[in-house]
C-alpha positions in Angstrom: -20.6 6.7 -21.9 -20.2 9.2 -19.0 -17.9 11.3 -21.1 -20.4 11.3 -24.0 -23.1 12.6 -21.6 -20.8 15.2 -20.1 -19.8 16.5 -23.5 -23.4 16.6 -24.7 -24.5 18.4 -21.4 -21.7 21.0 -21.9 -23.0 21.6 -25.4 -26.6 21.8 -24.1 -25.6 24.6 -21.6 -23.8 26.5 -24.4 -26.7 26.3 -26.8 -29.5 26.8 -24.3 -27.9 29.5 -22.1 -25.1 30.9 -24.3 -22.4 30.1 -21.8 -19.4 27.8 -21.6 -18.9 26.1 -18.2 -16.1 23.9 -16.9 -16.6 20.1 -17.1 -16.5 19.8 -13.3 -19.9 21.6 -13.1 -21.5 18.6 -14.9 -22.0 16.3 -11.9 -23.1 12.7 -12.7 -24.0 10.2 -10.1 -25.8 6.9 -10.0 -29.6 7.2 -10.0 -31.3 6.2 -6.8 -33.0 2.8 -7.0 -36.5 4.2 -6.5 -36.3 6.3 -9.7 -36.1 5.2 -13.3 -32.7 5.8 -14.9 -29.1 4.8 -14.5 -27.3 8.2 -14.2 -28.5 11.4 -12.6 -27.2 14.9 -13.6 -27.3 17.4 -10.7 -28.5 20.7 -12.1 -28.0 23.0 -9.1 -24.4 24.1 -10.1 -25.9 25.3 -13.4 -28.7 27.5 -12.0 -26.6 30.7 -12.0 -25.9 30.1 -15.7 -29.5 29.1 -16.7 -31.1 31.7 -14.4 -34.1 29.3 -14.2 -35.6 27.1 -11.6 -34.0 23.6 -11.0 -36.9 21.7 -12.6 -37.0 23.9 -15.7 -33.3 23.7 -16.1 -33.3 19.9 -15.8 -36.2 19.6 -18.3 -34.5 21.7 -20.9 -31.2 19.9 -20.6 -33.0 16.5 -20.6 -34.8 17.4 -23.9 -31.5 18.4 -25.5 -29.7 15.2 -24.4 -32.6 13.0 -25.7 -32.5 14.7 -29.0 -28.7 15.0 -29.4 -26.9 12.3 -27.4 -27.4 8.8 -28.8 -26.7 7.0 -25.5 -29.7 8.8 -23.9 -33.1 7.2 -24.7 -35.3 9.0 -22.1 -35.2 11.0 -18.9 -37.3 12.1 -16.0 -37.0 15.0 -13.6 -37.2 14.9 -9.8 -36.9 18.4 -8.4 -33.4 19.6 -9.6 -32.2 16.1 -10.5 -32.2 14.9 -14.1 -32.5 11.1 -14.2 -31.1 9.7 -17.4 -32.3 6.5 -19.1 -29.5 4.9 -21.1 -30.3 3.3 -24.5 -30.1 -0.6 -24.6 -27.6 -0.6 -27.4 -25.4 1.9 -25.5 -25.0 -0.7 -22.7 -24.0 -3.4 -25.1 -21.5 -1.0 -26.8 -20.1 -0.2 -23.4 -19.8 -3.9 -22.6 -18.1 -4.5 -25.9 -15.6 -1.7 -25.2 -14.9 -3.3 -21.8 -14.3 -6.6 -23.4 -12.0 -5.2 -26.1 -9.5 -3.9 -23.5 -7.8 -6.5 -21.3 -7.1 -3.7 -18.8 -10.2 -1.6 -19.2 -10.2 1.2 -16.7 -6.5 1.4 -16.3 -4.1 3.7 -18.1 -0.7 2.9 -19.7 2.4 4.9 -19.1 4.0 6.7 -22.0 7.4 8.3 -22.4 5.9 11.6 -21.2 4.3 10.1 -18.1 5.5 11.4 -14.7 8.0 9.2 -12.8 6.8 8.3 -9.3 9.1 6.7 -6.8 7.6 4.7 -4.0 9.8 3.9 -0.9 8.6 1.1 1.3 9.8 -1.6 3.7 12.9 0.2 5.2 14.0 -2.7 7.4 16.8 -2.8 10.0 19.4 -5.5 9.5 19.3 -6.6 13.2 16.1 -8.5 13.1 13.6 -10.2 10.7 10.5 -8.5 9.2 7.5 -8.4 11.5 3.7 -7.7 11.2 4.3 -3.9 11.0 6.7 -4.5 8.0 4.0 -6.7 6.4 1.5 -3.8 6.4 4.2 -1.5 5.1 5.2 -3.8 2.3 1.7 -4.6 1.2 0.7 -0.9 1.2 3.9 0.1 -0.7 3.4 -2.6 -3.4 -0.3 -1.8 -3.9 0.4 2.0 -4.1 3.0 1.3 -6.8 0.5 -0.8 -8.8 -2.2 1.8 -8.4 0.1 4.5 -9.6 1.1 2.4 -12.6 -2.6 1.8 -13.4 -3.1 5.6 -13.4 -0.5 5.9 -16.2 2.6 6.8 -14.2 6.1 5.4 -14.6 6.9 3.9 -11.2 10.2 3.0 -9.5 9.8 0.8 -6.4 12.6 1.4 -3.9 13.8 0.3 -0.4 16.2 1.9 2.0 17.9 -0.6 4.3 19.0 0.6 7.7 22.3 -1.3 7.8 24.4 0.8 10.1 24.3 2.2 13.6 24.4 1.1 17.2 21.5 -1.4 16.9 23.5 -3.3 14.2 26.5 -3.4 16.5 24.4 -4.9 19.3 23.7 -8.0 17.1 27.3 -8.1 15.9 28.8 -7.9 19.4 26.3 -10.5 20.8 27.4 -12.9 17.9 31.0 -12.5 18.8 30.5 -13.1 22.5 27.9 -15.9 22.5 27.6 -17.1 18.9 30.4 -19.7 18.9 30.8 -19.2 15.1 27.2 -20.2 14.3 25.9 -19.6 10.8 22.4 -19.8 9.3 23.5 -23.2 7.7 24.8 -24.7 10.9 21.8 -23.4 12.9 19.3 -24.4 10.2 17.7 -20.9 10.4 17.0 -18.1 8.1 19.8 -15.5 8.4 17.5 -12.7 9.5 16.1 -14.9 12.3 19.5 -15.9 13.5 20.7 -12.2 13.7 17.4 -11.3 15.4 18.1 -13.9 18.1 21.4 -12.2 18.9 19.8 -8.8 19.1 17.4 -10.2 21.7 20.4 -11.9 23.4 22.2 -8.6 23.7 19.2 -7.0 25.3 18.9 -9.8 27.7 22.5 -9.6 28.9 22.4 -5.8 28.9 19.3 -5.7 31.1 21.0 -8.2 33.5 24.1 -6.1 33.6 22.1 -2.9 34.3 20.3 -4.7 37.2 23.6 -5.8 38.7 25.1 -2.4 38.4 22.1 -0.7 40.0 22.1 -3.2 42.8 25.8 -2.5 43.4 25.0 1.2 43.9 22.8 0.3 46.8 25.7 -1.3 48.7 28.2 1.4 47.9 27.7 4.9 49.2 26.7 6.7 46.0 25.2 10.2 46.0 23.9 12.6 43.5 25.4 16.1 42.9 23.2 17.4 45.7 24.7 14.9 48.1 21.4 13.0 48.4 21.2 9.2 47.7 20.7 8.3 44.1 17.1 7.9 42.9 16.2 4.9 40.9 16.2 7.0 37.7 19.7 8.3 38.5 20.9 4.7 39.2 19.6 3.6 35.9 21.2 6.5 34.0 24.5 5.9 35.8 24.3 2.2 35.0 23.6 2.9 31.3 26.6 5.2 31.2 28.9 2.7 32.9 27.7 -0.4 31.2 30.7 -2.4 29.8 28.5 -4.0 27.2 27.3 -0.7 25.8 30.8 0.7 26.0 32.0 -2.2 23.8 29.1 -1.6 21.4 30.0 2.1 21.0 33.7 1.2 20.5 32.6 -1.2 17.7 30.5 1.6 16.1 33.6 3.9 16.1 35.6 1.1 14.5 33.0 0.7 11.9 33.0 4.4 11.2 36.8 4.3 10.8 36.6 1.3 8.4 38.2 -1.2 10.7 38.7 -4.2 8.4 37.7 -6.9 10.9 34.5 -5.1 12.0 33.6 -4.3 8.4 34.1 -7.9 7.4 31.9 -9.2 10.2 29.3 -6.5 9.3 29.2 -7.6 5.7 29.0 -11.2 6.5 26.1 -10.8 9.0 24.2 -8.4 6.8 24.4 -10.8 3.9 22.8 -13.4 6.0 20.0 -11.0 6.8 19.5 -10.0 3.1 19.1 -13.6 2.1 16.5 -14.0 4.8 14.7 -10.8 3.7 14.6 -11.9 0.1 12.7 -15.1 1.1 10.2 -13.1 3.0 9.7 -10.6 0.2 9.2 -13.5 -2.2 6.5 -15.0 0.1 4.8 -11.7 0.3 4.9 -11.2 -3.4 6.7 -7.9 -3.3 9.9 -6.6 -4.7 12.0 -3.5 -5.6 13.5 -1.9 -8.6 16.3 -0.3 -6.6 17.6 -0.9 -3.1 19.6 1.8 -1.2 21.6 1.3 1.9 22.2 3.8 4.7 25.8 2.9 4.9 26.1 4.4 1.4 23.8 7.4 1.8 24.8 8.9 5.2 28.1 10.4 3.9 26.2 11.9 1.0 23.8 13.4 3.5 26.6 14.9 5.5 28.1 16.4 2.3 24.8 17.8 1.3 24.3 19.4 4.7 27.8 21.0 4.5 26.9 22.3 1.1 23.7 23.9 2.5 25.7 25.3 5.4 28.1 27.0 2.9 25.1 28.5 1.1 23.7 29.9 4.3 20.7 27.5 4.4 21.8 26.1 7.8 23.8 27.3 10.8 26.6 26.0 12.9 26.4 26.4 16.7 29.3 27.0 19.0 29.6 23.3 19.8 30.2 22.6 16.1 26.7 21.0 15.6 24.8 22.0 12.5 21.1 23.0 12.7 18.2 24.0 10.4 16.1 26.9 11.7 12.5 26.1 10.8 10.9 28.7 13.1 9.7 30.7 10.0 7.7 27.6 9.0 6.1 27.4 12.5 8.4 24.6 13.6 11.5 24.4 15.8 15.2 24.0 15.1 16.3 20.6 13.7 19.7 19.0 14.3 21.4 17.8 11.1 25.0 17.1 12.3 26.0 16.4 15.9 28.9 18.3 17.5 31.2 15.3 16.7 30.2 15.5 13.0 28.1 12.3 13.0 24.8 12.3 11.2 21.2 11.8 12.3 18.4 10.1 10.5 17.3 13.3 8.8 20.8 13.7 7.3 20.7 10.1 6.0 17.3 10.8 4.4 18.8 13.9 2.7 21.7 11.7 1.4 19.3 9.1 0.1 17.3 11.7 -1.7 20.5 13.0 -3.3 21.4 9.6 -4.6 17.9 8.9 -5.9 17.7 12.2 -7.7 21.0 11.5 -9.4 19.7 8.0 -10.4 16.2 8.9 -11.6 14.3 12.0 -12.9 11.8 11.8 -10.1 8.6 13.9 -10.5 6.9 12.6 -7.3 8.3 10.9 -4.2 6.0 8.7 -2.0 7.4 7.6 1.4 5.5 4.7 3.0 6.3 5.2 6.7 4.2 4.8 9.9 2.4 7.8 11.4 4.9 8.1 14.3 7.2 9.8 11.7 4.7 12.5 10.6 6.9 15.3 12.0 10.1 13.9 10.5 8.6 14.0 7.0 7.1 17.5 7.5 10.7 18.7 8.2 12.2 16.6 5.5 9.9 18.2 2.9 11.0 21.7 3.9 14.7 20.8 3.9 14.7 19.0 0.5 12.9 22.0 -0.9 15.5 24.4 0.5 18.2 22.2 -1.0 16.7 22.5 -4.5 14.9 19.1 -5.0 12.0 20.0 -7.3 9.7 17.3 -5.7 10.8 18.2 -2.1 7.9 20.5 -1.3 5.3 18.1 -2.6 6.7 14.8 -1.4 4.0 12.5 -0.1 4.4 10.9 3.3 2.0 8.0 3.0 1.3 7.9 6.8 -0.3 4.7 8.0 -1.4 3.5 11.4 -0.1 0.7 13.5 -1.3 -2.9 13.2 -1.8 -5.2 16.2 -3.0 -8.7 16.9 -5.8 -9.4 19.4 -3.3 -10.3 22.1 -1.5 -6.9 22.0 1.5 -4.9 20.7 4.9 -6.2 19.7 8.3 -5.5 21.3 11.2 -6.5 19.2 13.9 -6.1 21.9 12.1 -8.6 24.1 11.7 -11.2 21.3 7.9 -10.9 21.3 7.6 -9.7 17.7 4.9 -11.1 15.5 7.3 -12.6 12.9 6.3 -12.1 9.2 7.5 -15.6 8.2 5.6 -17.2 11.0 2.5 -15.2 10.2 2.7 -16.1 6.5 3.1 -19.8 7.3 0.2 -19.8 9.8 -2.1 -18.0 7.2 -1.3 -20.6 4.6 -1.8 -23.5 7.0 -5.1 -22.0 8.2 -6.3 -21.6 4.6 -5.4 -25.2 4.0 -7.4 -26.5 7.0 -10.4 -24.2 6.4 -10.5 -25.1 2.6 -10.3 -28.8 3.4 -13.1 -28.6 6.0 -15.4 -26.8 3.5 -14.7 -29.3 0.8 -12.9 -26.8 -1.5 -10.2 -29.4 -2.4 -12.3 -32.0 -4.3 -10.5 -33.8 -7.1 -7.2 -32.0 -6.4 -3.7 -33.4 -6.0 -1.8 -32.5 -2.8 0.4 -30.2 -4.8 -2.7 -28.3 -6.1 -4.1 -28.1 -2.6 -1.0 -26.6 -1.2 -0.8 -24.0 -4.0 -4.5 -23.1 -3.5 -3.9 -22.8 0.2 -0.9 -20.4 -0.5 -3.0 -18.2 -2.8 -6.0 -18.1 -0.4 -3.9 -17.7 2.7 -1.9 -14.8 1.3 -5.1 -13.3 -0.3 -6.8 -13.4 3.1 -3.8 -11.7 4.8 -3.3 -9.0 2.1 -7.0 -8.2 1.7 -7.7 -7.9 5.4 -4.9 -5.5 5.8 -5.5 -3.4 2.7 -9.2 -3.1 3.0 -8.7 -0.9 6.1 -8.1 2.9 5.6 -4.4 3.0 5.9 -4.4 6.0 8.2 -6.2 4.1 10.9 -4.7 1.7 13.5 -6.0 -1.7 12.8 -6.5 -5.0 14.6 -5.5 -8.0 12.4 -7.5 -11.0 13.3 -6.3 -14.1 11.3 -9.5 -16.1 12.0 -11.8 -13.4 10.6 -9.6 -12.9 7.5 -10.0 -16.5 6.3 -13.7 -16.6 5.7 -15.4 -17.5 2.5 -18.3 -15.2 3.2 -18.3 -11.4 3.8 -15.8 -8.7 3.0 -12.7 -11.0 2.8 -10.1 -12.0 0.2 -11.3 -15.7 0.1 -14.9 -14.5 -0.6 -13.7 -12.6 -3.7 -11.2 -15.3 -4.7 -13.9 -18.0 -4.5 -16.3 -15.9 -6.6 -13.5 -15.6 -9.3 -13.0 -19.3 -9.2 -16.7 -19.9 -9.5 -16.9 -17.8 -12.7 -13.9 -19.6 -14.1 -15.6 -22.9 -13.5 -18.7 -21.7 -15.4 -16.5 -20.6 -18.3 -14.7 -24.0 -18.4 -18.1 -25.8 -18.4 -19.2 -23.6 -21.3 -16.0 -24.5 -23.2 -16.6 -28.2 -22.5 -20.0 -27.8 -24.0 -18.4 -26.3 -27.2 -20.0 -22.9 -26.5 -17.9 -20.2 -28.2 -18.2 -16.8 -26.5 -18.2 -14.1 -29.3 -15.8 -11.2 -29.5 -18.7 -8.8 -29.6 -22.3 -9.0 -28.4 -25.3 -7.6 -30.1 -29.0 -8.1 -30.8 -30.1 -8.9 -27.2 -31.5 -6.6 -24.5 -29.7 -6.8 -21.1 -32.0 -7.0 -18.1 -31.8 -4.4 -15.3 -29.5 -6.6 -13.2 -27.2 -7.0 -16.2 -27.2 -3.3 -16.7 -26.2 -2.8 -13.1 -23.3 -5.2 -13.5 -22.1 -3.4 -16.7 -22.4 -0.1 -14.9 -20.3 -1.5 -12.0 -17.7 -2.8 -14.5 -17.5 0.7 -16.0 -17.0 2.1 -12.5 -13.6 0.4 -12.3 -11.8 3.2 -14.1 -13.2 5.8 -11.7 -12.2 3.6 -8.7 -8.7 3.3 -10.0 -8.4 7.1 -10.6 -9.8 7.9 -7.2 -7.5 5.4 -5.5 -4.5 7.0 -7.3 -5.6 10.5 -6.3 -6.2 9.5 -2.7 -3.3 7.0 -2.4 -5.9 4.5 -1.2 -5.6 0.7 -1.7 -8.7 0.4 0.5 -10.6 2.1 -2.4 -9.7 -0.7 -4.7 -10.5 -3.4 -2.1 -13.9 -1.8 -1.6 -14.6 -1.8 -5.3 -13.6 -5.5 -5.5 -16.1 -6.4 -2.8 -18.9 -4.3 -4.3 -18.4 -5.9 -7.7 -18.3 -9.4 -6.2 -21.5 -8.8 -4.2 -23.2 -7.5 -7.4 -22.2 -10.6 -9.3 -23.2 -13.0 -6.6 -26.7 -11.5 -6.4 -27.0 -11.8 -10.2 -25.8 -15.4 -10.0 -28.4 -16.1 -7.3 -31.2 -14.6 -9.4 -30.4 -15.8 -12.9 -29.2 -19.0 -14.5 -26.3 -18.8 -16.9 -25.5 -22.2 -18.6 -29.1 -23.3 -18.0 -30.6 -20.4 -19.9 -32.8 -21.7 -22.8 -32.4 -18.7 -25.1 -29.0 -19.0 -26.8 -28.5 -15.2 -27.4 -29.2 -14.5 -23.7 -26.9 -17.3 -22.6 -24.1 -15.8 -24.7 -24.7 -12.3 -23.3 -24.5 -13.7 -19.7 -21.3 -15.7 -20.5 -19.9 -12.6 -22.2 -20.8 -10.5 -19.2 -19.4 -12.8 -16.4 -16.2 -13.3 -18.4 -15.6 -9.6 -18.0 -16.6 -9.7 -14.4 -13.9 -12.3 -13.8 -11.3 -10.2 -15.8 -12.1 -7.1 -13.8 -11.9 -8.9 -10.4 -8.5 -10.4 -11.4 -7.2 -6.9 -12.5 -8.5 -5.1 -9.5 -7.1 -7.8 -7.1 -3.7 -7.6 -8.9 -3.6 -3.9 -7.8 -3.7 -5.2 -4.3 -1.0 -7.8 -5.0 -3.5 -10.6 -4.6 -3.6 -13.6 -6.8 -6.9 -15.3 -7.8 -7.2 -19.1 -8.2 -8.6 -20.7 -11.4 -10.4 -23.3 -9.3 -11.3 -24.0 -5.7 
């Protein structure tokens, strides 16, 4: 409908004023409630072309549209705004078009569609996933679905940080204090078990540092100047002399040198973690098309840096370290290889990019990583462009804010992380208790109740996180998220279940909803609902352009509010006129479809009954 009006308005400008203007100059918006009409054309951008006053321009274009555009039945002019009245049959035609397409408003990928790769999750194999990872995974999954709905081919990918000193800490702690424990013997998920040993290492390490620092107080120790050591100097000295950390570094060297025992232990413990991650990903409803591992990519990165060095893209310093000079880009110099030849995170990201580019014909790369890494990705973009990756300069760092609970931040080394598995379990249990108290479980088996609680609990968690502008830090309040009123997942899910209940009752009454609707005039509230359904395509397109799951969440809420107001004001199954009843059933069926499709872009399921 909008496209028809835009096309007709362009033709009007050409015929009336003898000029062709770009489509972006035809600005349509919803008509304000105090005026008659559904869409308003803003004429101010056209005044240079018409060379007439706003009211006169609007009047002339309005007359042309009424005479030449079949969807326009009337119009009125308020200053420079042309308020357009849409013909009744045009609304029904639009509703029939919405009904005919199971995914109206979404685009399908073709062979020629761009390939977008979305990286998210990026966990370390020394601890389980936590609340921050939950936001990351939910954002990454939703971004992928939104890109698909915009007609792109999408590859969902993960890079696992499976090497480095932090991994060795868990390994060494298991060797020292694990007594051969396994996930099976401990009755724990593997990622939780390894996380316990990461915390154990830090506990013993802190105790060791304290003991060493206290020993410096009883032994005459002095700084280079001859003065007694300060507390900071004592700490630095203790960290340098720590036997535990020395063992850890030695283990890392052995790993780098492919020591068979260290590598075997590393593989065994990592496999425990991967099995645990898979359970969490399944509970969150996310997954990946391809997983990369830093242990496989860091050598690729080193080779790519050496290649860039040979081409004069980078420079080697006297101590044998390799650097990228970014001063021409207004930045500083960036270390790529240490003096001992070992890699840094930037090098590993270059290696990962190299492997991905070999595996897939990437047109756009989206990294879902927290905003503390903004500078890192600014540098990475420049380096990848220098190295010849066609998408390097335009890579997208989807930078998101931190997420906290009402009781404060999380510290993984101290074991105070808000664990993802615990959070998921708590959300589902809270959904069960809340639903039971509100009487949502009537006539259900226990198995059905548990499944509804899972859908509602996860919907509450996902929606609460995704409705917030991802760039902002957010406070996640579990109690607020599970509310069947207001801007929450359960409110939208319950509305969907209510519509499905209406449709089941219609079916039980042998009412057959037709494939097309005609011969009945929609009321103003129904027109507003049809218009809101038609807005879905624009919401999907905007969310794709802005990389904004919150835009889809906002659309879901607005559509749900619109329906609930309609449901409050009008009866559906109790309507006496059969044609009107069929129109309303036809309409609400498509509301349910659109809610389901939109929530799916957020990774949220909707229950058939509640």
